[in-house]
C-alpha positions as CSV (number, residue, x, y, z in Angstrom):
1,X,77.0,74.7,110.1
2,X,76.6,75.0,106.2
3,X,76.3,78.5,106.6
4,X,79.3,78.9,108.5
5,X,81.9,76.8,105.8
6,X,80.4,78.2,103.1
7,X,80.8,81.8,104.6
8,X,84.7,80.7,105.8
9,X,85.6,79.5,102.0
10,X,84.1,82.4,100.4
11,X,86.1,85.1,102.5
12,X,89.2,82.6,101.7
13,X,88.7,82.7,98.1
14,X,87.6,86.1,97.8
15,X,90.9,86.7,100.1
16,X,93.0,84.8,97.7
17,X,91.5,86.2,94.6
18,X,92.3,90.1,96.1
19,X,95.5,89.3,96.3
20,X,96.7,87.3,93.5
21,X,93.9,87.8,90.3
22,X,92.9,91.1,90.9
23,X,96.3,93.6,91.1
24,X,96.3,92.6,87.7
25,X,93.2,94.3,86.8
26,X,94.3,97.5,88.5
27,X,93.3,100.6,86.7
28,X,96.6,103.1,87.3
29,X,97.8,101.2,90.4
30,X,94.6,101.3,92.3
31,X,92.4,97.8,93.0
32,X,89.3,97.3,94.6
33,X,88.5,94.9,97.9
34,X,86.5,91.8,96.9
35,X,86.6,90.7,100.4
36,X,85.1,94.5,101.9
37,X,82.8,94.5,99.0
38,X,81.5,91.0,100.2
39,X,81.4,91.7,103.8
40,X,79.6,95.3,103.4
41,X,76.8,93.7,101.0
42,X,76.5,90.3,103.1
43,X,75.9,92.4,106.4
44,X,73.3,94.9,104.8
45,X,71.7,91.7,103.6
46,X,71.9,89.5,106.9
47,X,72.5,92.2,109.7
48,X,74.6,93.5,111.7
49,X,75.6,90.9,114.2
50,X,76.3,88.7,111.5
51,X,78.3,91.0,109.8
52,X,80.2,92.1,112.5
53,X,81.8,88.6,112.5
54,X,82.3,88.0,109.2
55,X,83.9,91.9,109.1
56,X,86.4,90.6,111.6
57,X,87.5,87.6,110.3
58,X,87.6,89.0,106.4
59,X,89.6,92.0,108.7
60,X,92.2,89.9,110.2
61,X,92.7,88.1,106.9
62,X,93.3,91.2,105.1
63,X,95.5,92.5,107.9
64,X,98.1,89.3,107.0
65,X,98.9,91.5,104.3
66,X,99.6,95.1,106.2
67,X,102.8,95.7,107.4
68,X,103.8,96.9,111.0
69,X,100.2,97.2,112.5
70,X,97.9,94.3,113.4
71,X,93.8,94.7,113.7
72,X,93.6,98.0,112.2
73,X,91.7,96.4,108.9
74,X,89.4,93.9,111.1
75,X,88.4,97.2,113.4
76,X,87.6,99.3,110.8
77,X,85.6,96.2,108.7
78,X,84.0,95.2,112.0
79,X,82.6,98.6,112.1
80,X,81.6,99.4,108.8
81,X,79.6,96.0,108.8
82,X,77.7,97.0,111.9
83,X,76.7,100.4,110.3
84,X,75.7,98.3,107.1
85,X,73.5,96.2,108.9
86,X,72.0,99.1,110.8
87,X,71.5,100.6,106.9
88,X,69.7,96.8,105.7
89,X,67.2,97.2,108.5
90,X,65.1,99.9,106.8
91,X,65.1,99.1,103.0
92,X,64.2,96.9,100.2
93,X,67.0,94.3,100.0
94,X,65.9,93.8,96.1
95,X,66.8,96.9,95.1
96,X,70.4,97.8,94.0
97,X,70.8,101.6,94.1
98,X,70.8,101.9,98.5
99,X,73.5,98.5,98.7
100,X,75.5,100.1,95.7
101,X,75.8,104.0,97.5
102,X,76.5,102.2,101.0
103,X,79.2,100.4,99.9
104,X,80.7,103.6,98.4
105,X,80.3,105.5,101.4
106,X,81.2,102.4,103.8
107,X,84.5,102.3,101.8
108,X,85.7,106.1,102.2
109,X,84.4,105.7,105.7
110,X,86.8,102.6,106.0
111,X,89.5,104.2,104.3
112,X,89.4,107.3,106.8
113,X,89.8,104.6,109.6
114,X,92.8,103.2,108.0
115,X,94.3,107.0,107.4
116,X,93.3,108.0,111.1
117,X,95.1,105.4,112.4
118,X,97.9,104.7,110.3
119,X,98.6,108.4,110.6
120,X,98.6,107.6,114.9
121,X,101.6,105.2,114.1
122,X,103.1,107.6,111.4
123,X,102.7,105.1,108.5
124,X,101.9,107.6,105.3
125,X,99.1,106.6,103.1
126,X,97.5,108.4,100.3
127,X,94.0,110.6,100.7
128,X,93.7,109.9,96.8
129,X,93.5,106.0,96.9
130,X,90.8,106.2,99.1
131,X,88.6,107.9,96.8
132,X,89.5,105.9,93.8
133,X,89.1,102.7,95.4
134,X,85.9,103.2,96.9
135,X,84.9,104.4,93.5
136,X,86.3,100.9,91.9
137,X,84.4,99.0,95.3
138,X,81.3,101.1,94.5
139,X,81.3,99.7,90.7
140,X,82.1,96.2,91.9
141,X,79.2,95.8,93.7
142,X,76.9,96.7,91.4
143,X,77.8,93.2,89.6
144,X,78.2,91.5,93.0
145,X,75.2,92.6,95.0
146,X,72.6,90.2,93.1
147,X,75.1,87.4,93.5
148,X,75.2,87.8,97.4
149,X,71.7,88.7,97.5
150,X,71.0,84.7,95.7
151,X,73.1,83.1,98.2
152,X,71.9,84.6,101.0
153,X,68.0,83.8,99.7
154,X,69.7,80.1,99.5
155,X,67.9,77.5,102.4
156,X,71.0,76.9,104.3
157,X,72.1,80.5,104.6
158,X,68.6,81.6,105.9
159,X,67.7,82.3,109.7
160,X,65.2,80.2,110.8
161,X,62.5,81.2,113.7
162,X,62.6,78.7,116.8
163,X,60.3,79.0,119.4
């Protein structure tokens, strides 16, 4: 229960920071997504099952600020978190290179999913913003991954085997 409450509040705090503080740190009008970086790195460390639920919750929070369409961020986050969970199966989680590169590639993938879904409902978006936001998320992931890894190493966050 403590793990679920911790994830709930961290995601909520990152969502609030995404929409209140981070826009002041924009570069050329492009901003990173703290929530997306957190859920992708968490999924890499803990697997696709946990990432799926966290990605859906984070996506629904992000959809609150999305015009005209509900559920696109939740759908895109869920897919990206499942992929991130499968990436995390075969890597050394202590190393930072693969999670950072995965964050970049999955940010591009999420951006393309959103672009296609929004094109279908006739909402205009920019392809250039996908690349720049992905680079920004990758840079943020370099700093964030160590903190997320340490959080996931806490006793109350680790999975326990039950026989």
